[in-house]
C-alpha positions as CSV (number, residue, x, y, z in Angstrom):
1,X,2.5,-13.9,65.1
2,X,-0.9,-12.4,64.2
3,X,-4.0,-12.8,66.3
4,X,-5.5,-15.1,63.6
5,X,-2.3,-17.3,63.7
6,X,-2.4,-17.5,67.5
7,X,-6.1,-18.6,67.5
8,X,-5.4,-21.0,64.7
9,X,-2.7,-22.7,66.7
10,X,-4.5,-22.6,70.0
11,X,-4.4,-25.9,71.7
12,X,-7.9,-27.4,72.2
13,X,-7.2,-27.8,75.9
14,X,-6.5,-24.1,76.2
15,X,-9.7,-23.4,74.3
16,X,-11.7,-25.6,76.8
17,X,-10.0,-23.9,79.7
18,X,-10.9,-20.4,78.4
19,X,-14.4,-21.5,77.8
20,X,-14.8,-23.0,81.3
21,X,-13.3,-19.8,82.8
22,X,-15.9,-17.7,81.0
23,X,-18.7,-20.0,82.1
24,X,-17.6,-20.1,85.8
25,X,-16.2,-16.6,86.1
26,X,-12.9,-17.8,87.5
27,X,-9.6,-19.1,86.3
28,X,-8.6,-22.8,86.8
29,X,-6.5,-21.7,89.8
30,X,-9.6,-20.1,91.5
31,X,-8.8,-16.4,90.8
32,X,-11.8,-14.3,89.8
33,X,-11.9,-13.4,86.1
34,X,-12.1,-9.6,85.5
35,X,-14.7,-8.2,83.1
36,X,-11.8,-7.2,80.7
37,X,-10.4,-10.8,80.9
38,X,-13.9,-12.2,80.3
39,X,-14.4,-10.0,77.2
40,X,-11.0,-10.8,75.7
41,X,-11.4,-14.6,76.4
42,X,-14.9,-14.6,75.0
43,X,-13.6,-12.9,71.8
44,X,-10.9,-15.5,71.5
45,X,-13.3,-18.4,72.1
46,X,-15.8,-17.1,69.5
47,X,-13.0,-16.6,67.0
48,X,-11.7,-20.1,67.7
49,X,-15.1,-21.7,67.3
50,X,-15.7,-19.9,64.0
51,X,-12.2,-20.7,62.7
52,X,-12.4,-24.4,63.6
53,X,-16.1,-24.8,62.5
54,X,-17.4,-25.9,65.9
55,X,-21.1,-26.9,65.4
56,X,-23.5,-24.1,66.4
57,X,-25.1,-26.2,69.1
58,X,-21.7,-26.6,70.8
59,X,-20.7,-22.9,70.7
60,X,-20.5,-20.6,73.7
61,X,-23.7,-18.7,74.1
62,X,-25.8,-21.1,72.1
63,X,-29.5,-21.2,73.2
64,X,-31.5,-24.2,72.2
65,X,-35.0,-22.9,71.8
66,X,-36.3,-26.3,70.8
67,X,-40.1,-26.5,70.8
68,X,-40.3,-22.8,71.9
69,X,-38.9,-21.5,68.7
70,X,-41.3,-19.1,67.1
71,X,-43.4,-18.7,70.2
72,X,-43.7,-15.9,72.8
73,X,-40.7,-17.5,74.6
74,X,-38.5,-16.8,71.6
75,X,-36.9,-13.3,71.7
76,X,-37.0,-13.1,67.9
77,X,-40.8,-12.9,68.3
78,X,-42.9,-10.1,69.9
79,X,-46.5,-9.8,70.7
80,X,-48.7,-8.2,67.9
81,X,-50.5,-5.2,69.3
82,X,-53.4,-5.3,66.8
83,X,-56.7,-6.6,68.1
84,X,-57.9,-9.8,66.7
85,X,-60.9,-11.9,67.7
86,X,-59.6,-15.1,66.2
87,X,-58.4,-17.8,68.5
88,X,-57.7,-21.5,68.5
89,X,-59.1,-24.2,70.8
90,X,-56.6,-23.2,73.5
91,X,-57.9,-19.6,73.4
92,X,-54.7,-18.4,71.8
93,X,-54.9,-16.1,68.8
94,X,-52.4,-17.5,66.2
95,X,-51.9,-14.0,64.9
96,X,-50.9,-12.4,68.2
97,X,-47.2,-12.9,67.6
98,X,-45.1,-11.5,64.7
99,X,-41.5,-12.4,63.9
100,X,-38.9,-9.7,64.7
101,X,-36.3,-9.4,62.0
102,X,-33.0,-8.0,63.1
């Protein structure tokens, strides 16, 4: 059986258990999860979510940026270093942030 076949046939309850173990840092029986086990489990969970078309909002590691998307709180945006004297009514320069493309 290949890795892909194993993940394809993975029981949803096992997937949920792996996901919970990653989140809590321990197995259902209370034993601490090792960094290697966490990495392997995370890889399996991500692969499962991609293979089974789990919605992005429900995937492990999803960060809902909501209203903060495109602002200084969004890691895909960084502060523009150029000086600009323009500002809006809140005293915030709309050109002070630029989108970071990765």
